[in-house]
C-alpha positions as CSV (number, residue, x, y, z in Angstrom):
1,M,-184.4,55.6,-165.1
2,C,-186.5,57.4,-167.7
3,E,-188.9,58.9,-165.1
4,E,-185.9,59.9,-163.0
5,R,-184.5,61.9,-165.9
6,T,-187.9,63.5,-166.6
7,R,-188.3,64.4,-162.9
8,H,-184.9,65.9,-162.8
9,A,-185.3,68.0,-165.9
10,T,-188.7,69.2,-164.7
11,N,-187.4,70.2,-161.3
12,R,-184.4,71.9,-162.9
13,L,-186.6,73.9,-165.2
14,L,-188.9,75.1,-162.4
15,A,-185.9,75.9,-160.2
16,K,-184.1,77.9,-162.9
17,L,-187.3,79.8,-163.8
18,G,-188.0,80.5,-160.1
19,L,-184.5,81.8,-159.5
20,G,-184.5,84.1,-162.5
21,A,-181.6,82.2,-164.1
22,D,-179.9,83.5,-167.2
23,P,-182.1,82.7,-170.3
24,E,-179.3,80.8,-171.9
25,D,-178.9,78.6,-168.8
26,I,-182.7,77.8,-169.0
27,A,-182.4,77.2,-172.7
28,A,-179.6,74.7,-172.1
29,L,-182.2,72.3,-170.5
30,F,-183.8,72.0,-173.9
31,C,-182.8,69.9,-176.9
32,R,-181.3,71.6,-179.9
33,K,-184.6,71.3,-181.7
34,V,-187.8,71.6,-179.6
35,D,-191.4,71.0,-180.6
36,W,-192.8,74.2,-179.1
37,A,-196.5,75.4,-178.7
38,V,-198.3,78.0,-176.8
39,P,-201.8,77.9,-178.3
40,G,-203.6,81.1,-178.7
41,D,-203.7,84.3,-180.8
42,A,-200.2,84.5,-182.3
43,S,-200.7,88.2,-183.1
44,A,-201.2,89.0,-179.4
45,L,-197.8,88.2,-178.1
46,P,-194.6,87.1,-179.7
47,W,-194.3,83.8,-178.0
48,I,-197.8,82.5,-178.9
49,G,-197.9,79.9,-181.6
50,R,-196.6,76.5,-182.6
51,R,-193.2,76.0,-184.1
52,S,-190.1,74.0,-184.1
53,V,-187.5,76.0,-182.2
54,G,-183.9,75.9,-181.1
55,R,-182.3,76.9,-177.8
56,R,-181.9,80.5,-179.0
57,T,-185.7,80.8,-179.5
58,V,-186.2,79.4,-176.0
59,A,-183.9,82.0,-174.5
60,D,-185.6,84.7,-176.5
61,Y,-189.0,83.5,-175.1
62,I,-187.6,83.9,-171.6
63,R,-186.3,87.4,-172.4
64,Q,-189.5,88.5,-174.1
65,S,-191.7,87.3,-171.2
66,R,-189.5,89.1,-168.7
67,A,-189.7,92.3,-170.7
68,L,-193.4,92.2,-171.4
69,V,-194.8,90.7,-168.1
70,E,-194.4,91.9,-164.5
71,P,-193.5,89.5,-161.7
72,G,-196.3,88.0,-159.5
73,A,-197.8,84.7,-158.3
74,F,-196.8,81.4,-159.8
75,V,-198.3,78.5,-157.9
76,V,-197.5,74.9,-158.8
77,T,-200.3,72.6,-157.5
78,D,-199.1,69.3,-159.0
79,I,-196.4,67.7,-161.0
80,L,-197.2,64.4,-162.8
81,V,-194.5,62.2,-164.4
82,Q,-194.9,59.1,-166.5
83,G,-192.1,57.9,-168.6
84,E,-190.8,60.8,-170.8
85,R,-193.7,63.0,-170.1
86,A,-194.2,65.5,-167.2
87,V,-197.3,67.7,-166.6
88,I,-196.9,70.7,-164.3
89,L,-200.3,72.1,-163.1
90,G,-200.8,75.4,-161.4
91,E,-202.2,78.9,-161.3
92,R,-200.6,82.1,-162.2
93,C,-201.4,85.8,-162.5
94,C,-199.5,87.8,-165.1
95,C,-199.6,91.5,-165.7
96,L,-198.8,92.8,-169.2
97,R,-196.7,95.8,-169.0
98,Q,-197.9,97.3,-172.3
99,T,-201.5,97.6,-171.0
100,G,-201.3,97.3,-167.2
101,R,-203.9,94.5,-167.3
102,S,-203.5,91.4,-165.2
103,V,-204.7,87.9,-166.1
104,E,-205.3,85.1,-163.6
105,T,-205.3,81.7,-165.1
106,E,-204.8,78.1,-164.4
107,F,-202.1,76.5,-166.5
108,A,-200.6,73.2,-167.6
109,I,-197.1,72.9,-168.9
110,V,-196.6,69.6,-170.7
111,L,-193.0,68.5,-171.3
112,T,-191.4,65.6,-173.1
113,V,-187.9,64.8,-171.9
114,T,-185.6,62.6,-174.0
115,C,-182.1,61.7,-172.8
116,G,-182.4,64.4,-170.0
117,R,-183.3,67.2,-172.4
118,I,-186.7,68.8,-173.0
119,T,-187.8,68.0,-176.6
120,R,-191.4,69.1,-176.5
121,F,-193.0,72.0,-174.6
122,R,-196.7,73.0,-174.3
123,L,-198.0,75.9,-172.2
124,L,-201.8,75.6,-171.9
125,E,-203.5,78.6,-170.3
126,D,-206.5,80.9,-170.8
127,S,-205.1,82.2,-174.0
128,F,-208.3,84.2,-174.8
129,A,-207.8,86.2,-171.5
130,V,-204.1,86.8,-172.3
131,S,-205.0,88.0,-175.8
132,Q,-207.7,90.3,-174.5
133,A,-205.3,91.7,-171.9
134,S,-202.6,92.3,-174.4
135,R,-205.0,94.4,-176.6
136,S,-206.6,96.5,-173.9
137,C,-205.5,100.1,-173.4
138,S,-207.0,100.2,-169.9
139,S,-204.8,100.3,-166.9
140,T,-207.0,98.4,-164.4
141,G,-204.6,95.7,-163.6
142,N,-203.3,95.2,-160.1
143,H,-199.5,95.3,-160.5
144,S,-198.7,93.8,-157.1
145,T,-200.2,90.4,-158.0
146,C,-198.8,89.8,-161.4
147,F,-196.3,87.1,-162.7
148,A,-193.4,86.9,-165.1
149,I,-191.8,83.7,-166.2
150,G,-188.3,83.5,-164.7
151,S,-188.6,86.9,-163.2
152,G,-186.5,86.0,-160.1
153,H,-189.7,85.7,-158.1
154,S,-189.7,82.4,-156.2
155,N,-192.2,79.7,-157.2
156,R,-194.5,79.0,-154.3
157,T,-195.8,75.5,-154.3
158,D,-198.7,74.0,-152.4
159,A,-197.2,70.6,-152.5
160,D,-193.6,69.5,-151.8
161,P,-192.3,68.8,-155.4
162,N,-190.1,66.0,-154.0
163,S,-193.0,64.2,-152.6
164,V,-195.2,64.8,-155.7
165,L,-192.6,63.5,-158.1
């Protein structure tokens, strides 16, 4: 039962992000208090850092990422579930609007789901590349292959999520 809830919450998160759902609808998947971390240079982008957050901050994260990052590729390559933990593995390319620079990176999103709600969120990616791209004044990015979380751009997966879970 625990793994079913974890799978369901993980699939709902990916679906809502992929469809560009309202930030508050996405935040409703999270517990009232979330252990949140996106390791990296906290001065580079507003969502980087570790903190205990509420649903409002989760919704703000979605809004900020949509405002600061252009849509592009988001490829889920695997989803692993064990008990209350889910790990989403993939590749993405993001393009930062402020600099026009794109970043291609592999990622892992690590979730803990308790009673059907996400209580812990980790986004692990090449934070050095993201930090560098956010500071560059060059406009060498390829805007046609960039990604924004929950931008309305569909998630493309290399594996059927139903068979992976």
